[in-house]
C-alpha positions in Angstrom: 109.8 104.7 111.7 107.4 106.7 109.5 108.7 107.4 106.0 107.6 109.6 103.2 109.0 108.4 99.8 109.4 111.0 97.0 110.4 109.6 93.6 108.8 110.3 90.2 109.5 106.8 88.9 106.4 104.7 89.8 108.2 101.3 89.6 111.1 102.5 91.8 108.7 104.1 94.3 106.5 101.0 94.6 109.6 98.8 94.9 110.9 100.9 97.8 107.4 100.7 99.4 107.3 96.9 99.0 110.8 96.4 100.4 110.6 98.9 103.3 107.2 97.8 104.5 108.6 94.3 105.0 110.2 95.6 108.2 107.8 95.6 111.1 109.0 98.9 112.5 108.7 100.8 109.2 105.5 102.5 107.9 105.2 104.3 104.6 102.9 107.2 105.4 102.8 108.8 102.0 104.2 108.7 98.5 105.1 111.7 96.3 105.8 111.8 92.6 107.3 115.3 92.6 108.9 117.8 94.8 105.8 119.9 95.4 103.9 116.9 96.5 106.8 116.0 98.8 106.6 119.3 100.6 102.8 119.3 100.9 102.8 115.7 102.2 105.5 116.5 104.7 103.3 119.2 106.1 100.4 116.8 106.3 102.1 113.7 107.7 105.2 115.0 109.5 107.2 111.7 108.9 110.3 110.7 110.8 112.3 110.8 107.6 111.8 111.7 103.9 113.4 109.4 101.3 114.0 111.9 98.5 115.0 111.5 94.9 116.8 114.4 93.1 115.5 114.5 89.5 111.7 115.1 89.8 109.2 117.3 87.9 107.7 120.6 89.2 110.3 120.9 92.0 113.5 118.9 92.2 114.7 117.1 95.3 117.2 119.6 96.3 114.7 122.5 96.3 112.1 120.3 98.0 114.7 119.4 100.7 115.5 123.0 101.2 111.8 123.9 101.6 111.1 121.0 104.1 114.1 121.9 106.2 113.1 125.5 106.2 109.6 124.5 107.4 110.9 122.2 110.1 114.5 122.5 111.4 114.2 119.0 112.9 113.2 117.4 109.5 115.3 114.5 108.3 115.6 114.3 104.5 117.6 111.4 103.1 118.7 111.6 99.5 118.4 108.4 97.4 119.5 109.0 93.8 121.6 107.8 90.9 123.5 111.1 90.8 127.0 111.2 92.3 128.3 114.4 90.6 129.8 117.0 92.9 127.6 119.8 91.6 124.6 117.8 92.8 125.9 116.3 96.0 127.2 119.5 97.6 124.0 121.5 97.0 121.8 118.6 98.3 123.8 118.5 101.6 123.8 122.3 101.8 120.0 122.2 101.4 119.9 120.2 104.7 119.9 116.6 103.6 120.9 114.3 106.5 122.2 111.5 104.3 123.0 110.7 100.7 123.1 107.3 99.1 123.2 106.1 95.5 120.3 103.9 94.3 122.6 100.8 93.8 123.1 100.7 97.6 122.6 97.3 99.3 119.0 97.3 100.5 120.0 96.2 104.0 122.5 99.0 104.2 119.9 101.5 103.1 117.6 100.5 106.0 120.5 100.7 108.5 121.5 104.2 107.3 117.9 105.4 107.5 117.6 104.2 111.1 121.0 105.8 111.9 119.7 109.1 110.4 116.7 109.0 112.7 119.2 108.8 115.6 120.9 112.0 114.4 123.7 110.4 112.4 124.7 111.6 108.9 125.2 108.9 106.3 127.0 109.4 103.1 127.8 107.0 100.3 131.6 106.4 100.4 131.7 107.2 96.7 130.7 110.8 97.2 133.0 111.4 100.2 135.7 112.9 97.9 133.3 115.6 96.8 132.6 116.6 100.4 136.3 116.4 101.3 137.1 119.0 98.7 135.1 121.4 100.8 137.0 120.6 103.9 140.1 122.8 104.3 142.3 122.2 107.2 146.1 122.5 107.5 147.9 119.1 107.5 149.8 119.9 110.7 146.6 120.8 112.5 145.1 117.5 111.4 148.1 115.6 112.7 148.0 117.5 116.0 144.3 116.6 116.5 144.9 113.0 115.6 147.6 112.7 118.3 145.0 113.5 120.9 143.2 110.2 120.3 143.9 107.0 122.0 144.8 104.0 119.9 141.3 102.5 120.3 139.7 105.8 119.4 141.8 105.8 116.2 140.6 102.2 115.5 137.0 103.4 115.8 137.7 106.4 113.6 139.0 104.1 110.9 135.9 102.0 111.0 133.7 105.1 110.9 135.4 106.0 107.7 133.9 102.9 106.1 130.4 104.0 106.9 129.8 101.2 109.5 127.2 101.5 112.2 128.1 101.3 115.9 126.9 97.7 115.9 129.1 96.8 112.9 132.1 98.6 114.5 131.5 96.7 117.7 131.6 93.4 115.8 134.7 94.4 113.9 136.7 95.5 117.0 135.2 92.8 119.3 133.9 95.4 121.8 130.4 96.2 123.0 128.2 98.7 121.2 128.1 100.8 124.3 131.9 101.1 124.3 131.8 102.1 120.7 129.3 104.9 121.5 131.6 106.1 124.2 134.6 106.1 121.9 132.7 107.9 119.2 131.5 110.6 121.7 135.1 111.1 122.9 136.7 111.3 119.5 134.1 113.8 118.2 134.7 115.9 121.3 138.5 115.8 121.0 138.5 116.5 117.2 135.9 119.2 117.6 133.5 117.6 115.1 129.7 117.5 115.1 128.9 114.1 113.6 130.2 110.9 112.1 130.3 112.3 108.6 132.8 115.0 109.7 134.7 112.2 111.5 134.8 110.2 108.3 136.1 113.2 106.3 138.7 113.8 109.0 139.9 110.2 108.7 140.4 110.7 105.0 142.2 114.0 105.5 144.4 112.4 108.2 145.2 109.4 106.0 143.8 106.8 108.3 140.6 106.0 106.4 140.1 102.4 105.4 139.9 102.0 101.6 
């Protein structure tokens, strides 16, 4: 996995480089100290994913994300910041970010969510879910009707998805194989007419089945 790190704090950036490069399958291809550098370095290196801070000089992380995603529709930009406010979270996701985690996230979880993002999953810190939920409007009776379409096991998987667990973690929690989890996830997304795990997690909250 090739990563471009964009963060204006030198110590934070170097700390991320040191930690992430301890994994054999991760390579840091470039470092940016502002949004303009992030965009230019993305063009040059075409990394698998960009680890993007929000508050940076010259061009902030939201605008840099927007520019990168405009340049390349397949780009994966993952926000890593200390900001959890609604007026920052929503614009960042609207700009095209594939994930959003706060900087106090457990290091091992950060790596897991980055790898999940490469696979097309969307990872959001559970603490910002409420902000995204406020933008999801669906009648309660419609939610209940859709929930009734799921099997008991699919509901179990949906509950686990709401906690932000990976397929591997869900498999361990439910004592089933990872392949079976993938099948259940695929089926429940289809039945609920959702695009990804983030939408599934939001649906679980709306339906009242999310695990606190």
